[in-house]
Structure formats: structure tokens, C-alpha cells
C-alpha positions in Angstrom: 43.8 8.1 39.7 42.7 5.4 37.1 44.8 4.5 34.0 42.4 4.5 31.2 45.4 3.4 28.6 45.0 -0.1 31.2 44.3 -3.4 29.1 41.0 -4.8 29.6 39.1 -6.9 28.3 35.1 -6.9 27.5 32.8 -9.9 28.3 29.1 -10.3 27.1 26.8 -11.8 29.8 25.5 -15.1 28.8 22.3 -16.8 30.5 22.0 -20.5 31.4 18.3 -20.9 30.7 17.7 -24.3 31.8 19.0 -23.2 35.3 16.2 -20.6 35.5 18.2 -17.5 33.9 21.4 -17.5 35.9 24.1 -15.5 34.5 27.3 -17.9 33.8 30.6 -16.3 33.1 31.9 -16.5 29.3 34.9 -18.4 28.7 36.9 -15.6 26.3 36.6 -11.8 25.6 34.7 -11.0 22.7 37.1 -7.4 22.3 40.1 -6.4 24.1 41.9 -3.2 24.1 42.4 -0.6 27.0 40.0 0.4 29.3 38.9 3.9 27.2 38.5 2.0 24.1 36.0 -0.7 25.9 34.3 1.9 27.7 33.6 4.0 24.1 32.6 0.6 22.6 30.1 -0.1 24.8 28.6 3.2 25.9 28.2 3.4 21.7 25.6 0.2 21.9 22.0 0.7 22.8 21.2 1.3 26.1 19.7 -2.2 26.7 22.6 -4.0 25.5 25.0 -1.8 27.2 23.7 -3.5 30.4 24.8 -7.2 28.7 28.7 -6.3 28.9 31.5 -6.2 31.4 35.1 -5.2 31.3 37.5 -7.2 33.4 41.2 -4.9 34.0 44.0 -5.4 36.1 43.4 -3.9 39.9 46.8 -2.2 39.4 44.7 0.6 36.5 43.4 1.8 39.7 39.6 1.1 39.3 39.2 -0.2 42.5 37.8 -3.5 41.4 38.9 -5.6 38.7 35.5 -6.0 37.1 33.7 -3.2 35.9 29.8 -3.7 35.4 27.2 -1.5 33.6 27.0 1.2 36.4 30.7 1.4 36.6 31.1 2.1 33.0 28.3 4.5 32.8 30.0 6.2 36.1 33.8 6.1 34.0 32.2 7.6 30.8 31.1 10.8 32.6 34.1 11.6 34.6 35.7 14.6 33.7 39.0 13.1 33.0 38.0 10.5 30.5 40.0 10.7 27.3 36.8 11.6 24.7 38.8 10.3 21.7 
């Protein structure tokens, strides 16, 4: 069972245009909190903007990976056990 209260950091994907629009890892998170807070914050964004964020979380939180991309975030937000508030 995943831990929605686990600490999570939100990052915005940045692109390096000089190298052909390849993504580069940002240096520091733009927001921190729980997984549930991060998922709700991202899902409140416009649909096109949601794809530009990702969440990092400890593997011990039970999400099977340490980096959650948009598809993962969308799936988590639709889970029956996801806390809505």
C-alpha cells in the first residue's frame, strides 16, 4: 500500500535548447510536501502544464519507483484510496 503522506519534492522539467531540446534535471525542487499534496497541486494545473512536472519520492513510500512522471501522477490521482483532501 503506497504512503500518500510520504515526503515528496516537485520539479519542473527544464530543456536545454542549444543541445536540441533535450531535458535536463533541475537543481532544486520548486515545491515540497507530501505525495498527496504534490499530486493534487500538479493535477490542478492546466492539462498541458501537468506534463512538465515530476515528483521524487523515497522507494520506501511504496510507489515502486523514486521518480513519478505525469502518467504515474495521473494514475495515482485516480486511485480509489487516494485522499481527496
